[in-house]
Backbone bond lengths (Angstrom), bond angles and torsions (degrees), N, CA, C in turn:
res aa  C-N    CA-C-N  psi(-1)  N-CA   C-N-CA  omega(-1)  CA-C   N-CA-C  phi
1 G - - - 1.416 - - 1.515 111.19 -
2 F 1.275 115.07 172.66 1.466 122.91 178.63 1.514 107.99 -102.63
3 G 1.323 116.90 139.25 1.454 118.81 -179.74 1.508 112.69 -160.20
4 L 1.324 114.22 -179.64 1.460 122.91 178.17 1.519 109.48 -116.72
5 A 1.331 115.56 142.37 1.455 120.51 171.68 1.534 107.56 -72.20
6 P 1.325 118.01 162.49 1.460 119.31 178.09 1.537 111.25 -54.16
7 I 1.321 116.11 138.30 1.459 121.94 -179.18 1.518 108.21 -86.16
8 T 1.344 115.86 127.31 1.466 121.11 -178.84 1.517 109.96 -128.99
9 R 1.316 115.63 160.73 1.476 122.61 174.19 1.518 107.75 -118.34
10 D 1.329 115.21 141.11 1.456 118.28 174.91 1.527 108.88 -97.42
11 G 1.307 116.97 178.89 1.460 121.44 -177.54 1.518 113.82 -71.53
12 K 1.322 118.06 -7.77 1.462 121.92 -177.44 1.524 112.45 -101.22
13 G 1.330 117.65 6.28 1.459 121.41 178.04 1.518 115.18 90.30
14 F 1.320 117.66 5.85 1.457 120.51 179.36 1.526 110.44 -89.05
15 V 1.316 115.52 146.86 1.456 122.22 176.96 1.527 107.39 -107.19
16 H 1.343 116.94 132.91 1.454 121.21 -176.05 1.524 111.47 -124.19
17 T 1.324 115.91 141.34 1.451 123.38 170.54 1.519 107.61 -161.91
18 K 1.296 116.26 170.89 1.457 121.74 174.78 1.521 107.71 -131.58
19 A 1.308 116.16 141.39 1.457 121.48 176.22 1.523 107.71 -112.37
20 G 1.315 116.63 138.65 1.451 117.79 179.49 1.515 112.76 -178.74
21 F 1.318 113.52 -179.11 1.455 121.86 -178.70 1.514 109.31 -95.56
22 D 1.325 116.17 139.47 1.449 121.94 -176.55 1.525 108.66 -136.43
23 G 1.303 116.04 156.08 1.456 120.30 174.49 1.517 112.60 93.94
24 Y 1.307 114.31 -172.87 1.455 121.77 -173.87 1.519 110.43 -133.37
25 G 1.331 115.23 152.27 1.453 121.56 175.68 1.524 110.47 -71.08
26 S 1.301 116.00 174.87 1.464 120.34 -173.83 1.526 113.65 -92.65
27 H 1.325 118.32 -3.57 1.466 120.69 -177.61 1.523 111.14 -109.04
28 P 1.338 118.25 105.77 1.464 119.94 178.04 1.528 111.19 -69.15
29 T 1.321 115.58 149.70 1.462 122.39 175.83 1.523 107.58 -130.03
30 N 1.312 116.99 174.47 1.466 119.41 176.82 1.526 111.10 -62.44
31 A 1.333 116.59 -41.89 1.465 120.58 -179.45 1.526 112.13 -74.55
32 Y 1.328 117.40 -28.21 1.470 122.37 -177.00 1.524 109.10 -130.96
33 P 1.331 117.40 81.94 1.469 119.91 -176.84 1.533 113.98 -63.83
34 N 1.344 118.19 -21.67 1.468 121.29 177.20 1.522 111.97 -89.75
35 G 1.318 117.33 -1.71 1.457 122.72 -174.98 1.521 109.06 110.38
36 V 1.305 117.08 155.87 1.465 121.74 -179.73 1.533 108.52 -69.53
37 P 1.346 118.85 133.92 1.466 121.02 179.34 1.536 111.75 -59.83
38 N 1.327 116.23 137.03 1.461 121.08 -179.47 1.526 111.60 -60.37
39 G 1.331 117.79 -34.29 1.458 120.68 177.61 1.514 111.98 -62.32
40 L 1.321 116.79 -38.39 1.462 121.45 178.36 1.524 110.74 -68.30
41 I 1.314 117.18 -40.87 1.465 121.50 177.47 1.530 109.87 -63.52
42 A 1.332 117.14 -43.81 1.466 121.20 -179.93 1.525 110.74 -63.94
43 A 1.329 117.55 -42.45 1.463 120.67 179.37 1.520 110.92 -64.15
44 A 1.326 117.14 -40.69 1.465 120.87 179.20 1.526 110.70 -66.43
45 A 1.326 117.65 -38.40 1.465 120.59 178.75 1.529 110.53 -68.92
46 E 1.324 116.80 -42.93 1.462 121.79 -177.15 1.525 112.40 -67.30
47 S 1.328 117.13 -45.50 1.467 121.58 -172.55 1.522 113.95 -106.94
48 G 1.315 117.01 -12.78 1.452 120.18 -176.63 1.523 110.93 86.49
49 S 1.305 115.94 165.52 1.463 122.03 178.07 1.522 107.94 -151.46
50 S 1.318 115.95 -175.63 1.456 119.13 -178.96 1.530 112.27 -68.90
51 V 1.329 117.47 -18.20 1.463 120.71 -178.13 1.528 112.92 -118.97
52 R 1.339 117.28 3.78 1.464 120.15 -175.77 1.524 109.79 -142.37
53 Q 1.325 116.45 134.76 1.457 120.08 176.39 1.518 109.92 -73.24
54 K 1.301 115.16 152.13 1.459 122.31 177.78 1.531 109.53 -64.81
55 T 1.340 116.28 127.36 1.462 122.61 177.52 1.524 108.16 -135.21
56 P 1.328 117.35 76.98 1.467 119.59 -175.97 1.522 111.93 -60.94
57 F 1.325 116.06 135.28 1.465 120.56 174.95 1.522 111.08 -133.89
58 V 1.328 118.23 -23.31 1.466 120.71 178.34 1.526 109.60 -80.64
59 R 1.321 117.43 -51.14 1.468 121.10 -177.93 1.523 113.11 -57.71
60 P 1.336 120.06 -45.59 1.467 118.67 178.05 1.533 112.73 -63.54
61 A 1.320 116.89 -35.73 1.470 120.12 179.18 1.527 110.68 -67.21
62 V 1.330 116.75 -42.28 1.468 120.73 178.66 1.526 109.74 -64.54
63 K 1.326 116.53 -45.90 1.458 120.92 -178.36 1.529 111.54 -62.26
64 A 1.324 116.79 -38.36 1.468 121.01 -177.84 1.527 112.31 -68.15
65 T 1.321 117.71 -27.72 1.466 120.43 -176.08 1.522 113.20 -110.72
66 Q 1.331 117.61 3.64 1.459 120.78 -174.35 1.527 112.91 -61.72
67 E 1.315 118.53 -48.50 1.461 120.68 -178.30 1.521 111.62 -61.64
68 E 1.317 116.65 -43.37 1.470 121.19 179.10 1.532 110.64 -63.27
69 S 1.320 116.78 -40.37 1.469 121.20 -179.85 1.524 111.20 -66.16
70 V 1.315 116.74 -44.40 1.468 120.70 179.74 1.527 109.80 -63.52
71 A 1.317 117.35 -41.47 1.468 120.59 178.77 1.522 111.11 -62.96
72 A 1.330 117.38 -41.01 1.463 120.88 178.57 1.527 110.62 -65.08
73 M 1.323 117.08 -41.68 1.470 119.89 178.05 1.522 110.86 -64.78
74 D 1.347 117.52 -39.52 1.467 120.96 177.25 1.525 111.01 -60.07
75 R 1.343 116.59 -43.29 1.469 120.32 179.04 1.523 111.28 -60.59
76 V 1.330 116.63 -45.63 1.462 120.21 -178.87 1.532 110.45 -65.12
77 I 1.324 116.88 -42.43 1.471 120.00 179.00 1.517 110.01 -61.45
78 D 1.334 117.66 -43.80 1.465 121.03 178.86 1.531 111.15 -62.21
79 E 1.330 117.58 -44.46 1.467 121.28 179.88 1.532 110.86 -62.76
80 E 1.314 117.14 -45.19 1.463 120.81 -178.79 1.520 111.49 -68.54
81 T 1.336 117.48 -34.65 1.464 121.10 177.92 1.519 110.15 -66.35
82 K 1.330 117.36 -39.36 1.473 121.44 179.12 1.531 110.15 -63.64
83 K 1.324 117.93 -33.32 1.467 120.63 178.77 1.520 111.18 -66.82
84 I 1.314 116.49 -32.22 1.474 121.21 -177.15 1.522 110.75 -79.54
85 F 1.339 117.08 -41.76 1.473 120.41 -174.86 1.477 110.14 -102.74
């Protein structure tokens, strides 16, 4: 599945987390007896491999929401800057 690492703050006011794929698929193989890692499956789908055609799903999602995300970050930066000055 896809998830976020625990969100933490450092002493300098920065917020940290990591987003990524975790866990294993349901089909064990000789190389992956617990199942193929979801991160490996996602990378193969996104970029393609020798046995799989490229099927991007992360890049289109990021591109579709990029303008909205940047605008939201601009609003928060402006609000926080006004609190300081």
